[in-house]
mmCIF file of the N, C-alpha and C atoms, coordinates in Angstrom:
data_MODEL
# 
_entry.id   MODEL 
# 
loop_
_atom_site.group_PDB 
_atom_site.id 
_atom_site.type_symbol 
_atom_site.label_atom_id 
_atom_site.label_alt_id 
_atom_site.label_comp_id 
_atom_site.label_asym_id 
_atom_site.label_entity_id 
_atom_site.label_seq_id 
_atom_site.pdbx_PDB_ins_code 
_atom_site.Cartn_x 
_atom_site.Cartn_y 
_atom_site.Cartn_z 
_atom_site.occupancy 
_atom_site.B_iso_or_equiv 
_atom_site.pdbx_formal_charge 
_atom_site.auth_seq_id 
_atom_site.auth_comp_id 
_atom_site.auth_asym_id 
_atom_site.auth_atom_id 
_atom_site.pdbx_PDB_model_num 
ATOM 1   N N  . UNK A 1 1  ? 16.752 -43.824 -35.059 1.00 0.00 ? 1  UNK A N  1 
ATOM 2   C CA . UNK A 1 1  ? 16.322 -45.468 -34.769 1.00 0.00 ? 1  UNK A CA 1 
ATOM 3   C C  . UNK A 1 1  ? 15.017 -45.221 -35.643 1.00 0.00 ? 1  UNK A C  1 
ATOM 4   N N  . UNK A 1 2  ? 14.617 -46.515 -36.450 1.00 0.00 ? 2  UNK A N  1 
ATOM 5   C CA . UNK A 1 2  ? 13.589 -46.840 -36.923 1.00 0.00 ? 2  UNK A CA 1 
ATOM 6   C C  . UNK A 1 2  ? 12.432 -46.919 -36.135 1.00 0.00 ? 2  UNK A C  1 
ATOM 7   N N  . UNK A 1 3  ? 10.723 -46.649 -36.193 1.00 0.00 ? 3  UNK A N  1 
ATOM 8   C CA . UNK A 1 3  ? 9.697  -47.293 -35.876 1.00 0.00 ? 3  UNK A CA 1 
ATOM 9   C C  . UNK A 1 3  ? 9.708  -48.862 -36.002 1.00 0.00 ? 3  UNK A C  1 
ATOM 10  N N  . UNK A 1 4  ? 9.487  -49.357 -35.102 1.00 0.00 ? 4  UNK A N  1 
ATOM 11  C CA . UNK A 1 4  ? 9.445  -50.982 -34.996 1.00 0.00 ? 4  UNK A CA 1 
ATOM 12  C C  . UNK A 1 4  ? 7.804  -51.186 -35.042 1.00 0.00 ? 4  UNK A C  1 
ATOM 13  N N  . UNK A 1 5  ? 6.905  -51.455 -36.078 1.00 0.00 ? 5  UNK A N  1 
ATOM 14  C CA . UNK A 1 5  ? 5.759  -51.402 -36.142 1.00 0.00 ? 5  UNK A CA 1 
ATOM 15  C C  . UNK A 1 5  ? 5.465  -52.853 -35.250 1.00 0.00 ? 5  UNK A C  1 
ATOM 16  N N  . UNK A 1 6  ? 5.865  -53.457 -34.824 1.00 0.00 ? 6  UNK A N  1 
ATOM 17  C CA . UNK A 1 6  ? 5.476  -54.389 -34.056 1.00 0.00 ? 6  UNK A CA 1 
ATOM 18  C C  . UNK A 1 6  ? 5.594  -53.643 -32.551 1.00 0.00 ? 6  UNK A C  1 
ATOM 19  N N  . UNK A 1 7  ? 5.569  -52.571 -32.217 1.00 0.00 ? 7  UNK A N  1 
ATOM 20  C CA . UNK A 1 7  ? 5.755  -51.961 -31.314 1.00 0.00 ? 7  UNK A CA 1 
ATOM 21  C C  . UNK A 1 7  ? 4.857  -50.449 -30.890 1.00 0.00 ? 7  UNK A C  1 
ATOM 22  N N  . UNK A 1 8  ? 3.890  -50.871 -31.817 1.00 0.00 ? 8  UNK A N  1 
ATOM 23  C CA . UNK A 1 8  ? 2.589  -49.788 -31.898 1.00 0.00 ? 8  UNK A CA 1 
ATOM 24  C C  . UNK A 1 8  ? 1.441  -50.318 -32.107 1.00 0.00 ? 8  UNK A C  1 
ATOM 25  N N  . UNK A 1 9  ? 1.099  -49.596 -30.926 1.00 0.00 ? 9  UNK A N  1 
ATOM 26  C CA . UNK A 1 9  ? -0.506 -50.402 -30.073 1.00 0.00 ? 9  UNK A CA 1 
ATOM 27  C C  . UNK A 1 9  ? -1.550 -49.251 -30.216 1.00 0.00 ? 9  UNK A C  1 
ATOM 28  N N  . UNK A 1 10 ? -2.806 -49.400 -30.193 1.00 0.00 ? 10 UNK A N  1 
ATOM 29  C CA . UNK A 1 10 ? -3.738 -48.862 -29.757 1.00 0.00 ? 10 UNK A CA 1 
ATOM 30  C C  . UNK A 1 10 ? -3.830 -48.454 -28.232 1.00 0.00 ? 10 UNK A C  1 
ATOM 31  N N  . UNK A 1 11 ? -4.410 -47.328 -28.210 1.00 0.00 ? 11 UNK A N  1 
ATOM 32  C CA . UNK A 1 11 ? -4.230 -46.899 -26.309 1.00 0.00 ? 11 UNK A CA 1 
ATOM 33  C C  . UNK A 1 11 ? -5.550 -48.301 -25.729 1.00 0.00 ? 11 UNK A C  1 
ATOM 34  N N  . UNK A 1 12 ? -6.977 -48.312 -26.900 1.00 0.00 ? 12 UNK A N  1 
ATOM 35  C CA . UNK A 1 12 ? -7.633 -49.103 -26.221 1.00 0.00 ? 12 UNK A CA 1 
ATOM 36  C C  . UNK A 1 12 ? -6.815 -50.329 -26.109 1.00 0.00 ? 12 UNK A C  1 
ATOM 37  N N  . UNK A 1 13 ? -6.113 -51.231 -26.504 1.00 0.00 ? 13 UNK A N  1 
ATOM 38  C CA . UNK A 1 13 ? -5.101 -52.542 -26.718 1.00 0.00 ? 13 UNK A CA 1 
ATOM 39  C C  . UNK A 1 13 ? -4.520 -52.565 -25.548 1.00 0.00 ? 13 UNK A C  1 
ATOM 40  N N  . UNK A 1 14 ? -3.684 -51.175 -25.355 1.00 0.00 ? 14 UNK A N  1 
ATOM 41  C CA . UNK A 1 14 ? -2.621 -51.046 -23.863 1.00 0.00 ? 14 UNK A CA 1 
ATOM 42  C C  . UNK A 1 14 ? -4.080 -51.209 -22.809 1.00 0.00 ? 14 UNK A C  1 
ATOM 43  N N  . UNK A 1 15 ? -4.762 -50.224 -22.514 1.00 0.00 ? 15 UNK A N  1 
ATOM 44  C CA . UNK A 1 15 ? -5.446 -50.511 -21.387 1.00 0.00 ? 15 UNK A CA 1 
ATOM 45  C C  . UNK A 1 15 ? -6.316 -51.813 -21.046 1.00 0.00 ? 15 UNK A C  1 
ATOM 46  N N  . UNK A 1 16 ? -6.406 -52.469 -22.211 1.00 0.00 ? 16 UNK A N  1 
ATOM 47  C CA . UNK A 1 16 ? -7.193 -54.324 -21.991 1.00 0.00 ? 16 UNK A CA 1 
ATOM 48  C C  . UNK A 1 16 ? -6.025 -54.833 -21.670 1.00 0.00 ? 16 UNK A C  1 
ATOM 49  N N  . UNK A 1 17 ? -5.057 -54.959 -22.328 1.00 0.00 ? 17 UNK A N  1 
ATOM 50  C CA . UNK A 1 17 ? -3.643 -55.820 -21.915 1.00 0.00 ? 17 UNK A CA 1 
ATOM 51  C C  . UNK A 1 17 ? -2.687 -55.427 -21.210 1.00 0.00 ? 17 UNK A C  1 
ATOM 52  N N  . UNK A 1 18 ? -3.136 -54.277 -20.289 1.00 0.00 ? 18 UNK A N  1 
ATOM 53  C CA . UNK A 1 18 ? -1.855 -53.594 -19.426 1.00 0.00 ? 18 UNK A CA 1 
ATOM 54  C C  . UNK A 1 18 ? -0.758 -54.387 -18.744 1.00 0.00 ? 18 UNK A C  1 
ATOM 55  N N  . UNK A 1 19 ? -1.448 -55.364 -18.273 1.00 0.00 ? 19 UNK A N  1 
ATOM 56  C CA . UNK A 1 19 ? 0.236  -56.437 -18.036 1.00 0.00 ? 19 UNK A CA 1 
ATOM 57  C C  . UNK A 1 19 ? 0.577  -56.802 -18.576 1.00 0.00 ? 19 UNK A C  1 
ATOM 58  N N  . UNK A 1 20 ? 0.831  -57.346 -19.554 1.00 0.00 ? 20 UNK A N  1 
ATOM 59  C CA . UNK A 1 20 ? 1.296  -57.744 -20.617 1.00 0.00 ? 20 UNK A CA 1 
ATOM 60  C C  . UNK A 1 20 ? 2.314  -57.003 -21.347 1.00 0.00 ? 20 UNK A C  1 
ATOM 61  N N  . UNK A 1 21 ? 1.741  -55.789 -21.348 1.00 0.00 ? 21 UNK A N  1 
ATOM 62  C CA . UNK A 1 21 ? 2.629  -54.552 -22.341 1.00 0.00 ? 21 UNK A CA 1 
ATOM 63  C C  . UNK A 1 21 ? 3.763  -53.982 -21.257 1.00 0.00 ? 21 UNK A C  1 
ATOM 64  N N  . UNK A 1 22 ? 3.232  -54.080 -19.772 1.00 0.00 ? 22 UNK A N  1 
ATOM 65  C CA . UNK A 1 22 ? 4.434  -53.860 -18.813 1.00 0.00 ? 22 UNK A CA 1 
ATOM 66  C C  . UNK A 1 22 ? 5.047  -54.998 -18.953 1.00 0.00 ? 22 UNK A C  1 
ATOM 67  N N  . UNK A 1 23 ? 4.770  -56.086 -18.907 1.00 0.00 ? 23 UNK A N  1 
ATOM 68  C CA . UNK A 1 23 ? 5.858  -57.206 -18.913 1.00 0.00 ? 23 UNK A CA 1 
ATOM 69  C C  . UNK A 1 23 ? 6.530  -57.101 -20.403 1.00 0.00 ? 23 UNK A C  1 
ATOM 70  N N  . UNK A 1 24 ? 6.480  -56.634 -21.570 1.00 0.00 ? 24 UNK A N  1 
ATOM 71  C CA . UNK A 1 24 ? 6.895  -56.454 -22.692 1.00 0.00 ? 24 UNK A CA 1 
ATOM 72  C C  . UNK A 1 24 ? 7.710  -55.510 -22.514 1.00 0.00 ? 24 UNK A C  1 
ATOM 73  N N  . UNK A 1 25 ? 7.671  -54.554 -22.113 1.00 0.00 ? 25 UNK A N  1 
ATOM 74  C CA . UNK A 1 25 ? 8.076  -53.067 -21.746 1.00 0.00 ? 25 UNK A CA 1 
ATOM 75  C C  . UNK A 1 25 ? 9.763  -53.487 -20.836 1.00 0.00 ? 25 UNK A C  1 
ATOM 76  N N  . UNK A 1 26 ? 9.193  -54.021 -19.784 1.00 0.00 ? 26 UNK A N  1 
ATOM 77  C CA . UNK A 1 26 ? 10.246 -54.055 -18.705 1.00 0.00 ? 26 UNK A CA 1 
ATOM 78  C C  . UNK A 1 26 ? 11.279 -55.053 -19.456 1.00 0.00 ? 26 UNK A C  1 
ATOM 79  N N  . UNK A 1 27 ? 10.831 -56.137 -20.577 1.00 0.00 ? 27 UNK A N  1 
ATOM 80  C CA . UNK A 1 27 ? 11.760 -57.261 -21.170 1.00 0.00 ? 27 UNK A CA 1 
ATOM 81  C C  . UNK A 1 27 ? 12.381 -56.958 -22.193 1.00 0.00 ? 27 UNK A C  1 
ATOM 82  N N  . UNK A 1 28 ? 11.963 -56.198 -22.869 1.00 0.00 ? 28 UNK A N  1 
ATOM 83  C CA . UNK A 1 28 ? 12.718 -55.392 -24.409 1.00 0.00 ? 28 UNK A CA 1 
ATOM 84  C C  . UNK A 1 28 ? 13.468 -54.391 -23.911 1.00 0.00 ? 28 UNK A C  1 
ATOM 85  N N  . UNK A 1 29 ? 12.715 -53.575 -22.993 1.00 0.00 ? 29 UNK A N  1 
ATOM 86  C CA . UNK A 1 29 ? 13.664 -51.941 -22.947 1.00 0.00 ? 29 UNK A CA 1 
ATOM 87  C C  . UNK A 1 29 ? 13.719 -51.268 -24.130 1.00 0.00 ? 29 UNK A C  1 
ATOM 88  N N  . UNK A 1 30 ? 12.841 -51.883 -25.400 1.00 0.00 ? 30 UNK A N  1 
ATOM 89  C CA . UNK A 1 30 ? 12.039 -50.652 -26.242 1.00 0.00 ? 30 UNK A CA 1 
ATOM 90  C C  . UNK A 1 30 ? 10.538 -49.934 -26.095 1.00 0.00 ? 30 UNK A C  1 
ATOM 91  N N  . UNK A 1 31 ? 10.921 -49.039 -26.179 1.00 0.00 ? 31 UNK A N  1 
ATOM 92  C CA . UNK A 1 31 ? 9.483  -47.770 -26.080 1.00 0.00 ? 31 UNK A CA 1 
ATOM 93  C C  . UNK A 1 31 ? 8.566  -48.549 -27.395 1.00 0.00 ? 31 UNK A C  1 
ATOM 94  N N  . UNK A 1 32 ? 7.316  -48.169 -26.864 1.00 0.00 ? 32 UNK A N  1 
ATOM 95  C CA . UNK A 1 32 ? 5.828  -48.569 -27.348 1.00 0.00 ? 32 UNK A CA 1 
ATOM 96  C C  . UNK A 1 32 ? 5.123  -47.291 -27.864 1.00 0.00 ? 32 UNK A C  1 
ATOM 97  N N  . UNK A 1 33 ? 4.639  -47.474 -28.689 1.00 0.00 ? 33 UNK A N  1 
ATOM 98  C CA . UNK A 1 33 ? 3.733  -46.287 -29.103 1.00 0.00 ? 33 UNK A CA 1 
ATOM 99  C C  . UNK A 1 33 ? 2.648  -46.664 -29.094 1.00 0.00 ? 33 UNK A C  1 
ATOM 100 N N  . UNK A 1 34 ? 2.116  -45.822 -28.703 1.00 0.00 ? 34 UNK A N  1 
ATOM 101 C CA . UNK A 1 34 ? 0.232  -46.009 -28.311 1.00 0.00 ? 34 UNK A CA 1 
ATOM 102 C C  . UNK A 1 34 ? -0.383 -44.845 -29.658 1.00 0.00 ? 34 UNK A C  1 
ATOM 103 N N  . UNK A 1 35 ? -1.575 -45.452 -30.180 1.00 0.00 ? 35 UNK A N  1 
ATOM 104 C CA . UNK A 1 35 ? -2.405 -44.496 -31.019 1.00 0.00 ? 35 UNK A CA 1 
ATOM 105 C C  . UNK A 1 35 ? -3.480 -44.214 -30.538 1.00 0.00 ? 35 UNK A C  1 
ATOM 106 N N  . UNK A 1 36 ? -4.209 -43.159 -30.901 1.00 0.00 ? 36 UNK A N  1 
ATOM 107 C CA . UNK A 1 36 ? -5.619 -42.951 -30.888 1.00 0.00 ? 36 UNK A CA 1 
ATOM 108 C C  . UNK A 1 36 ? -6.098 -42.345 -31.754 1.00 0.00 ? 36 UNK A C  1 
ATOM 109 N N  . UNK A 1 37 ? -6.913 -42.745 -32.769 1.00 0.00 ? 37 UNK A N  1 
ATOM 110 C CA . UNK A 1 37 ? -7.827 -42.879 -33.761 1.00 0.00 ? 37 UNK A CA 1 
ATOM 111 C C  . UNK A 1 37 ? -6.825 -43.041 -34.903 1.00 0.00 ? 37 UNK A C  1 
ATOM 112 N N  . UNK A 1 38 ? -6.204 -43.999 -34.878 1.00 0.00 ? 38 UNK A N  1 
ATOM 113 C CA . UNK A 1 38 ? -4.931 -44.586 -35.380 1.00 0.00 ? 38 UNK A CA 1 
ATOM 114 C C  . UNK A 1 38 ? -3.907 -43.651 -36.212 1.00 0.00 ? 38 UNK A C  1 
ATOM 115 N N  . UNK A 1 39 ? -3.579 -42.590 -35.065 1.00 0.00 ? 39 UNK A N  1 
ATOM 116 C CA . UNK A 1 39 ? -2.431 -41.556 -34.869 1.00 0.00 ? 39 UNK A CA 1 
ATOM 117 C C  . UNK A 1 39 ? -1.748 -41.457 -33.580 1.00 0.00 ? 39 UNK A C  1 
ATOM 118 N N  . UNK A 1 40 ? -0.390 -41.409 -34.256 1.00 0.00 ? 40 UNK A N  1 
ATOM 119 C CA . UNK A 1 40 ? 0.381  -41.956 -32.793 1.00 0.00 ? 40 UNK A CA 1 
ATOM 120 C C  . UNK A 1 40 ? 0.423  -40.572 -31.880 1.00 0.00 ? 40 UNK A C  1 
ATOM 121 N N  . UNK A 1 41 ? 0.042  -40.909 -30.481 1.00 0.00 ? 41 UNK A N  1 
ATOM 122 C CA . UNK A 1 41 ? -0.272 -40.468 -29.751 1.00 0.00 ? 41 UNK A CA 1 
ATOM 123 C C  . UNK A 1 41 ? 0.652  -40.140 -28.327 1.00 0.00 ? 41 UNK A C  1 
ATOM 124 N N  . UNK A 1 42 ? 1.331  -41.363 -27.890 1.00 0.00 ? 42 UNK A N  1 
ATOM 125 C CA . UNK A 1 42 ? 1.908  -41.280 -26.873 1.00 0.00 ? 42 UNK A CA 1 
ATOM 126 C C  . UNK A 1 42 ? 2.852  -42.511 -27.081 1.00 0.00 ? 42 UNK A C  1 
ATOM 127 N N  . UNK A 1 43 ? 4.663  -41.867 -26.307 1.00 0.00 ? 43 UNK A N  1 
ATOM 128 C CA . UNK A 1 43 ? 5.202  -43.069 -26.324 1.00 0.00 ? 43 UNK A CA 1 
ATOM 129 C C  . UNK A 1 43 ? 5.653  -43.281 -25.025 1.00 0.00 ? 43 UNK A C  1 
ATOM 130 N N  . UNK A 1 44 ? 5.439  -44.725 -24.842 1.00 0.00 ? 44 UNK A N  1 
ATOM 131 C CA . UNK A 1 44 ? 6.023  -45.246 -23.290 1.00 0.00 ? 44 UNK A CA 1 
ATOM 132 C C  . UNK A 1 44 ? 6.956  -46.224 -23.390 1.00 0.00 ? 44 UNK A C  1 
ATOM 133 N N  . UNK A 1 45 ? 7.851  -46.165 -22.393 1.00 0.00 ? 45 UNK A N  1 
ATOM 134 C CA . UNK A 1 45 ? 9.166  -47.113 -21.545 1.00 0.00 ? 45 UNK A CA 1 
ATOM 135 C C  . UNK A 1 45 ? 9.079  -47.084 -20.526 1.00 0.00 ? 45 UNK A C  1 
ATOM 136 N N  . UNK A 1 46 ? 9.621  -48.431 -20.235 1.00 0.00 ? 46 UNK A N  1 
ATOM 137 C CA . UNK A 1 46 ? 10.471 -48.761 -19.245 1.00 0.00 ? 46 UNK A CA 1 
ATOM 138 C C  . UNK A 1 46 ? 11.427 -47.618 -18.547 1.00 0.00 ? 46 UNK A C  1 
ATOM 139 N N  . UNK A 1 47 ? 11.299 -47.471 -17.059 1.00 0.00 ? 47 UNK A N  1 
ATOM 140 C CA . UNK A 1 47 ? 12.050 -46.526 -16.452 1.00 0.00 ? 47 UNK A CA 1 
ATOM 141 C C  . UNK A 1 47 ? 13.516 -46.230 -16.467 1.00 0.00 ? 47 UNK A C  1 
ATOM 142 N N  . UNK A 1 48 ? 14.208 -47.394 -16.517 1.00 0.00 ? 48 UNK A N  1 
ATOM 143 C CA . UNK A 1 48 ? 15.397 -47.889 -16.661 1.00 0.00 ? 48 UNK A CA 1 
ATOM 144 C C  . UNK A 1 48 ? 16.087 -47.148 -17.952 1.00 0.00 ? 48 UNK A C  1 
ATOM 145 N N  . UNK A 1 49 ? 15.355 -47.369 -19.074 1.00 0.00 ? 49 UNK A N  1 
ATOM 146 C CA . UNK A 1 49 ? 15.633 -47.008 -20.360 1.00 0.00 ? 49 UNK A CA 1 
ATOM 147 C C  . UNK A 1 49 ? 15.258 -45.813 -20.760 1.00 0.00 ? 49 UNK A C  1 
ATOM 148 N N  . UNK A 1 50 ? 14.387 -45.318 -20.053 1.00 0.00 ? 50 UNK A N  1 
ATOM 149 C CA . UNK A 1 50 ? 14.031 -44.044 -20.268 1.00 0.00 ? 50 UNK A CA 1 
ATOM 150 C C  . UNK A 1 50 ? 15.160 -42.744 -18.935 1.00 0.00 ? 50 UNK A C  1 
ATOM 151 N N  . UNK A 1 51 ? 16.086 -43.268 -17.902 1.00 0.00 ? 51 UNK A N  1 
ATOM 152 C CA . UNK A 1 51 ? 16.808 -42.750 -17.323 1.00 0.00 ? 51 UNK A CA 1 
ATOM 153 C C  . UNK A 1 51 ? 18.016 -42.711 -18.208 1.00 0.00 ? 51 UNK A C  1 
ATOM 154 N N  . UNK A 1 52 ? 18.333 -44.090 -19.134 1.00 0.00 ? 52 UNK A N  1 
ATOM 155 C CA . UNK A 1 52 ? 19.434 -43.847 -19.620 1.00 0.00 ? 52 UNK A CA 1 
ATOM 156 C C  . UNK A 1 52 ? 19.871 -42.741 -20.782 1.00 0.00 ? 52 UNK A C  1 
ATOM 157 N N  . UNK A 1 53 ? 18.302 -42.816 -21.021 1.00 0.00 ? 53 UNK A N  1 
ATOM 158 C CA . UNK A 1 53 ? 18.261 -41.537 -22.412 1.00 0.00 ? 53 UNK A CA 1 
ATOM 159 C C  . UNK A 1 53 ? 18.460 -40.384 -21.876 1.00 0.00 ? 53 UNK A C  1 
ATOM 160 N N  . UNK A 1 54 ? 17.675 -39.755 -21.029 1.00 0.00 ? 54 UNK A N  1 
ATOM 161 C CA . UNK A 1 54 ? 17.909 -38.710 -20.139 1.00 0.00 ? 54 UNK A CA 1 
ATOM 162 C C  . UNK A 1 54 ? 19.366 -37.869 -19.776 1.00 0.00 ? 54 UNK A C  1 
ATOM 163 N N  . UNK A 1 55 ? 19.886 -39.650 -19.224 1.00 0.00 ? 55 UNK A N  1 
ATOM 164 C CA . UNK A 1 55 ? 21.578 -39.426 -18.901 1.00 0.00 ? 55 UNK A CA 1 
ATOM 165 C C  . UNK A 1 55 ? 22.459 -38.844 -20.180 1.00 0.00 ? 55 UNK A C  1 
ATOM 166 N N  . UNK A 1 56 ? 22.104 -39.820 -21.495 1.00 0.00 ? 56 UNK A N  1 
ATOM 167 C CA . UNK A 1 56 ? 22.544 -39.294 -22.803 1.00 0.00 ? 56 UNK A CA 1 
ATOM 168 C C  . UNK A 1 56 ? 22.049 -37.736 -23.116 1.00 0.00 ? 56 UNK A C  1 
ATOM 169 N N  . UNK A 1 57 ? 21.148 -37.796 -23.068 1.00 0.00 ? 57 UNK A N  1 
ATOM 170 C CA . UNK A 1 57 ? 20.584 -36.074 -23.708 1.00 0.00 ? 57 UNK A CA 1 
ATOM 171 C C  . UNK A 1 57 ? 21.373 -35.018 -22.603 1.00 0.00 ? 57 UNK A C  1 
ATOM 172 N N  . UNK A 1 58 ? 21.608 -35.455 -21.290 1.00 0.00 ? 58 UNK A N  1 
ATOM 173 C CA . UNK A 1 58 ? 22.193 -34.029 -20.659 1.00 0.00 ? 58 UNK A CA 1 
ATOM 174 C C  . UNK A 1 58 ? 23.652 -34.446 -21.077 1.00 0.00 ? 58 UNK A C  1 
ATOM 175 N N  . UNK A 1 59 ? 24.674 -35.670 -21.345 1.00 0.00 ? 59 UNK A N  1 
ATOM 176 C CA . UNK A 1 59 ? 25.375 -35.461 -21.398 1.00 0.00 ? 59 UNK A CA 1 
ATOM 177 C C  . UNK A 1 59 ? 25.913 -34.799 -22.946 1.00 0.00 ? 59 UNK A C  1 
ATOM 178 N N  . UNK A 1 60 ? 25.042 -35.337 -24.004 1.00 0.00 ? 60 UNK A N  1 
ATOM 179 C CA . UNK A 1 60 ? 25.101 -34.546 -25.315 1.00 0.00 ? 60 UNK A CA 1 
ATOM 180 C C  . UNK A 1 60 ? 24.694 -32.780 -25.296 1.00 0.00 ? 60 UNK A C  1 
ATOM 181 N N  . UNK A 1 61 ? 24.318 -32.240 -24.044 1.00 0.00 ? 61 UNK A N  1 
ATOM 182 C CA . UNK A 1 61 ? 23.774 -30.820 -24.257 1.00 0.00 ? 61 UNK A CA 1 
ATOM 183 C C  . UNK A 1 61 ? 24.783 -30.519 -23.700 1.00 0.00 ? 61 UNK A C  1 
ATOM 184 N N  . UNK A 1 62 ? 25.759 -30.696 -22.483 1.00 0.00 ? 62 UNK A N  1 
ATOM 185 C CA . UNK A 1 62 ? 27.047 -30.326 -21.865 1.00 0.00 ? 62 UNK A CA 1 
ATOM 186 C C  . UNK A 1 62 ? 26.669 -29.524 -20.914 1.00 0.00 ? 62 UNK A C  1 
ATOM 187 N N  . UNK A 1 63 ? 27.299 -29.019 -19.855 1.00 0.00 ? 63 UNK A N  1 
ATOM 188 C CA . UNK A 1 63 ? 26.879 -28.640 -18.830 1.00 0.00 ? 63 UNK A CA 1 
ATOM 189 C C  . UNK A 1 63 ? 25.980 -27.106 -19.041 1.00 0.00 ? 63 UNK A C  1 
ATOM 190 N N  . UNK A 1 64 ? 25.257 -26.981 -18.082 1.00 0.00 ? 64 UNK A N  1 
ATOM 191 C CA . UNK A 1 64 ? 24.380 -26.006 -17.986 1.00 0.00 ? 64 UNK A CA 1 
ATOM 192 C C  . UNK A 1 64 ? 24.841 -24.922 -17.003 1.00 0.00 ? 64 UNK A C  1 
ATOM 193 N N  . UNK A 1 65 ? 24.626 -23.564 -17.725 1.00 0.00 ? 65 UNK A N  1 
ATOM 194 C CA . UNK A 1 65 ? 25.061 -22.612 -16.510 1.00 0.00 ? 65 UNK A CA 1 
ATOM 195 C C  . UNK A 1 65 ? 24.059 -21.911 -15.475 1.00 0.00 ? 65 UNK A C  1 
# 
């Protein structure tokens, strides 16, 4: 999956507009990249999408002993 540049924001923008950003995350279910000093630093996503990702990863890795 390619990075969607429309989903990249500075951490400062996120802190200033966190309510709108959380609403966007909840609506789109797409991860958002937050930058610090112009470089990617964090990825955030809604909890449901994260759980789906973790379930897929666990299934792909197979059972653990």
